C-alpha angles and dihedrals in degrees: 000000000000120000125238093272090060092044090053092060091048092055095040125072104216093200093058107023094064117166089358085079093064092045092049091046091051091050095048093043086056090048092051092052092048102032122192124256099241093207091055096035117135123208093250090057094050090046088065091066101088095203095064120087126218090255096050090051091051092048093049094051091045094050092053089044093053103035103027129232121003112238103197140001091253087068087071089079087077091068100082097203091057108089124197095263090056092047092053093048092050087063090073097051108032138045133193109253138155120290119260113286122235091235100058098159114153113231116200093210090057091050095062092032098050103018120117119241125202129183117187126187122189132181140174121210117194121204094205139058124240120211093246090061087063097044128003111019122103100210144033127291093248121105113208141165142171136203131198122187139173119193135180126189092321086288102091126041122173125172155133131215127196126190141178125187120214110282096025117120118248118210087350143088108006090343095076090142092059118252123059092232134024130188118194129178149169125194133183125186134196100011106159105292091349107098094177134009122181125184123182117013121005147149128240129203120192125184115312094332103267091128105012134011119162090169127078139272113207103186139274098304095059089048085076087065110033116023117100095047095116117181140125107254135174128199137166119268104232097157127101088231115121096204131088102010132115124216118213130046134323135174143184113212129194103224096173139343091280100024131081133177125200120185133169141181124199142178117180139159121246134190115237138180104235131214124224090268091056093252118132117261097185135354107244115217099175116126090218123107098160103128134047089253093051092044091051087063093053113118094339093136131046132208131203120197128186122178151129152175133229115195146181126210133174114176107310098342118090142163128187136186117212135189134179129184121190129189127186121201087218123051112251107231114168118196104262099166112106089358104088093171085070093058096110098032116136111278134176139045101270126057129182127186129177132183148165123217127191145166154156129216133185135157095282106033145012134201130192143157149158129212117194140184133196126215092273092052098253115153134234121175138170132181134177132191124191126186130189109197088179129356098260090054128060127172128194134195121188130181129183137177122186117182115229086237097051114108131180120168094205100033116130121168145117112326144137092213127062098263142022095268139087098021140122117178152155128214129191123189140178138191114188130175104187090174132015087255103046128065126179124192120186135168138172123195133186125189135181125201115203096192137050118279136191105303091358114099098179140046103285146181139224132202125193132176132170134177121193125184132184127186131180129216121196090333090279105071122056126180121199132184137175134178125191131192112192119177120183130172120235138166123277116235091269091047089228097116142010125258128200113248100205117194126182119189125183132180133185124185133180118194132188125189114192125203090240097064097269120135125184128187130184119186138181123197125188135178138184124186130187117187118111092344135008111261127177140171146169139203131200115201131185122187128185124190125182124183122194121172107300095351132085126183124187135177136174136190127197130183110196129189120177135155098233147315094301089064093049120154133202129231127196122212135183111247145162121311117291092013117107105196113204113160127201112217133182137157119038125315151087134269125198135171140180126200133183125189125189128185105204099198123304095312112041129060124179124188128176127177129184118197129185131186119192119187121202097190103055142044095207131043122219124341146250112022091344093061119127113199093220141069097240136048129192133183141172130222117203128184138180125189126189119192120189 
């Protein structure tokens, strides 16, 4: 059976999830290190596990309420909606502990005496020199970071993270305090009526993401599992990512048995590209501050956010009212001249969004939705309905409408386009398990865009469908396959009419898990794209992993052959902790990597990974300051973790 990292890349679509993959991996890595006590789990904690559906969470909580504490993971077989794959994945994120004691007071001396400390240091060493390191970059070619964290019983979390990308100055220039980016946080849970308190950097998720989503959206396949779990949640921001976090204070307070209030206040710096009149043209969320130009954008704009949510829940019925006010100290003035697709882009210094989200779940069906308005009264709404006629089969229908005038700076939800704006669509999905060893996931999605978009000068449409199947043989062999057809309309070269960009993607994977700790994976990826030209490509990948006592060794080899960037493919590799490695490859070449992990007792962990990419069709890699004057590139990741 695959571990949770393998499952993550199955749920996620690398070509559309983007940076959300790294954020999701970071959060799940944190959850795996600090699993949930299943007998003390709250709904909000279980909703952070993307592989659990709303019905499964409801049944799990109802089972514990009715029959008392769970005594073993095997007892989860009594919950009919939890299939074998979900039960196996839960082992990575939960444990069976004692129910919450009536005397649950938090003692400061116990936190420091019995708390768990962790220090993690990570570095990347390139065995090549980019052009920018000879001329242009302010720092060295080494990427490095550190993390410190103190945790106590999943009730206290205190930590700091520092990170520098390659090329960024360290204890120099504007980084006189060392790292280019720091994340610091303090979290308390279950203190009287305070369910959750976050100070420092944190993430907020409200409703289904139409005004605020500090979580992650991993694509349309994962929607079959996770969407519809609508709640207001807070969690610390421990990632080096500079997007999606708040900085200040936030709290969730239990007002009454059925009422809950979440409120937050934030003041944080942003990077922005400025116009000549010192207004902000675009907000800039890249982590890079390598050149004088990039460094000049660092923290040149500040954002204030005030918001909250008040909600009522009785059993599986809930309703929340959400509000978010955002103020920028520079006016946001996007360039709209000669770019008609930006006509309705967010503009101004003050932004206000309000919404209501609501839902109901039982063993057979779930319904949830959110309706939001911005300051100008433009509407965004999304609703989903899922129905389980019998447990091996689940159907899902999702409808969304995002007005072209609707704007929300922090929105992140289900969409075909790049933002929660200018879209009207319908999605139909299915999960079917006709036998215990065969699972089929399928969806079809249609979207219409009433206004112009980037590289689309007329109203347009998009169509997307995917089928994914997994079958098991003798609990050792597993065969997986997926096919995706994605059609988007884009301008022809003269911008006089729209052409269909038709993309076919296929993946076949065979996995063998031996009883002696050996795992073998063989994978084929293929792509065929028709737009202005006809482009195609394929990739063959072999991965071998071997675990022996406290050691683990992994190697993978990939041969890729594509016509160009338009027919690019994505490769997942195992890597160091808190680093989801998904590579984009195109052209002709090979990629191979070796990784070794050693758990040196209960306290020390060492990881090293060497990766090499050789191209057969070029003498230089990349361009501008990122250019490498060679046809191959190699780098090494090293990591050390000390727990005490």
